[in-house]
N, C-alpha and C positions, 0 to 999 in steps of 0.2 A: 503493498500500500505505500501511496504518496505521504512522504513525512509531512508532519504539521511544522513550517518553518518557524511559527511563533515559538512553540514549545523548545524547539532547539535553542533560538535567540533568548528565552528565558534563562535555559540552563547555562548558557555561555555569559549570561550579565549583560547582554545587548539590549539597548531600549528599542522599543517597537513603536514606531511610528506611523498612526493609523489614518486613513482616509476615510471621508464619511460620504455616503452617497444617498441624497434624497430625491433626485431627478429620475423617472420612471424611463430611463433610455439605456439601451445597450451602447449604443455609440458613446455617450457622456460617460458612462461607467468605463468603456475602453480606454477613452480619452484619460481620464482621471486614472486609471491603473498604470499607465505607460509613463507617469511622471514620477516615480522612484518610492511610492510608498512601500511599507514593509506588508500592510494589510489594508485591504478597503472594507467597509461594513457598509452592508445594504440597509437602510432606515425603514424598516417596514411600519413603525410605531406612528413617528410624526412626519414622515415623509409622505410621498402621494404614491408610493410603490405598492403594486399588489403581486400575486404570486407569478403570474404570467410574465410581468416585467422584471421579477426578480430573478427568474430562470434565464431571461434573456441577457440580463446584467452579470450573472454568474457565468455564462458562457463566455462573455464580452471579456471579464476579468482573467479567464482561462487563457487568454492570447499572451499573458505575462506569467511571471513567477510571483506575481502578488497573492498572500493568502485570502480567500474569500471568507468573510464574517457577516452573519445578519443579525439585527436587531429585531426581535420579533415584537408584535404589538402587545402580548400580553403572555402572562404565565400558562399558555393553552397547549395540552400535549400535541393535540392533531397538528396545529400550525408548527411546533417545533420539529417534529418529526418531518413532516413534508419537506420544511426547507432543508433538512438535513439530507433527506432523500435527492433532492435537487443538486447535491455537490457542495453546499455549504460546510466550510470546516471549523466552524465555532459560533455560538449563540450567546448573544448577550440579552439577558432576560430582563426586563423592567418590574419595578415594584415587588421585589422580593422582600416581604416583611418580617417573616418568621423562620423557624427550622423547617416546618411542615412544607410551606411553600417552596424552599431551597431545595428539599428533598423531591420535590414533585418535579421540580425544572430538570434537576441532574437525572434523575431516573427516565425522564423523556427523551434523554439523549444517550440513553445506554440500552444496548440488549440485555435479555435475560441472561443471567440471572441476577446482575448487578441492577438492572432496569427493566422498564417494560416497554422500551422502544419496539414498534413492529417493524418485521423486516420487508424491506422493498426499495432498496436504496438505487432506483431507476437510472439517474444519472451519477450517484455516489460512485457506481461501479465504473462508470466511464472516467470520472475525474481521479477518483481515488486509486482505482485498481481492481482486479479481480478478486483480491483477497482482502477486500473492504471490511466484509463483515467481521472477519477475524480480529482485524487490529483497529477497527475504527473507535472502539471504545477507550483506546489509549491516546487516539489521535485528535479526537473532537475536542477543541476548547468551548469550557463551559464557565460563563461569567453573569455573576449575579449583580444586578445593580441596587447598590445601598442608598434610597433616596427618600424614604420615609420616615416620620417619629417613631412607628413602630420597629423598623428595621434598626434604627439607631439604639433603641432600648434593647433589641435583639442581637447585637452584632455579634457577640461571642457565639452562639449557638448556631447563628447563620454560618459563619465562617468555619465552623467545625463539622459542617455537614460533609460526610463521606462522598467523596469523588468530584467535589466542587473544586475547579481548578482557581478561581480567584473572583475578584469584584470588580466593578466599573462604575466609578461614581458620576451621576449627572446632577452638577452643581445647581441648576435652576430648580429642580423639583426638591433636592436636598434644602435649599434656601427656602422655599415656600413651607416646607413642613417644619422649619423652626422659626417661623414668622418673618424671614427677611425677603426682600426683594428678589425675584428671581434674575439669575443671570450667570455668566461663567467668569473666570479668572478673579475670584473672590479676594479680597483685600486681606491682609493678615490681622488685620483688628476686628473682623467679623467673625462672629459664631460660626458661621459655616466653614471659614477656613481651618476653625480650631477642630470641629468635627471631621472635616477633611484629613487633617493630620492624624486625628485618632484612629480613622479608619484605615489609612495607610499604615500605621505603626502595627495595628492588629494583623493586618494581612500579611507584613512582613515578618511577624513574630512567627507566623505559621509556615511561611515560605510558599505563600499563594502569590498569584498574578493581582496586581493592583493597576487599574486603568482609571483615566479620567478624561472628560471632554473639556477642551478650552477653547477659547475665543481667538486667541493671538498664539504665532509661532514663539514668540518671547516668553509666554506664560509658559508653553508646553516645556521650552528648554528648563525653565525654573522647576517644573514637577519632576521633570527627569533627574535633576540635581538634587531635590528632595527624596528622590528614591521611588518614583512611579516607574514600573516597566513598561507601560502603553500608554501612549498620549495620543488622543485625536484631536487635530486641529481644524476647525471651522468646518465646511461641509461644499459639496459641488456647488449648490445654489448660492451659498454666499460668497465663493471665490469667483462667481460668473456676475453677481450684481455688483461686487466690490470693484472688480475690473472693469466693468461698464462705468459704474460712477466716477472712477478716477479719469478715464478717458474724457466723458461728458465734462466734467469739472475743468480739466486742462483747456479743453475747447471753448466752452462757454464762461468759464471763469465764475461760476455760480457753485456754491456747495448746497448739497441736496439733503444736509442734515446726518445725524448720526447713523449707523448701521442699527439694524434691529437687533434685540438682544435673544432672538430664537435660534434654534439650530441653523 
């Protein structure tokens, strides 16, 4: 089976720079994948990507050596299994708030006896190889998002879930959960930053993956220096809108206002 490059990088202590795909297009996914990311995540939660789009995007990413990931829209076994069957090599699951939800997520990614994933990796066999079923439990990356008040209260029990590879922090929802304004690149004097640090330390203590979404490359570099293994910077639609806005501002000389705080 094709090795999961991200797991190899984690073992070697190399930081992973992750791209974020919200535009439902195989071509834009292919363009993004050719820019040098270590992985690209298809956002099926807040993007406008459905399953058919995601399949085309996975095929486009496969033209490169970039590792394909997906953020599903909920902790729903059918969706998790289906995107894995399509050849996705890792799942980011939102709103995991307790040990039971973490177990349900992880077990949906694993074949019996470790989990209850149903067999039928139609494209997984093409992308991963003919021995996919034998090795996929070890290669698929499973990251639970820590972003709710309940998750913060249950952090240790979530992180101790068997076969969970790590966590991914969504700073916007995390901020909302503790009563702060949603957004990325949280300043050090915020409660959100303190919670981000606590989550990171708890993950590192257990030798788990720790990932975080960032608004800027500068902040992402700061998070790598702080100890995060995986950093996401912006998204395809933000890069497109930011680049277009910069060109228009240079030509017209009029600023269009600050970028949105969304993905």
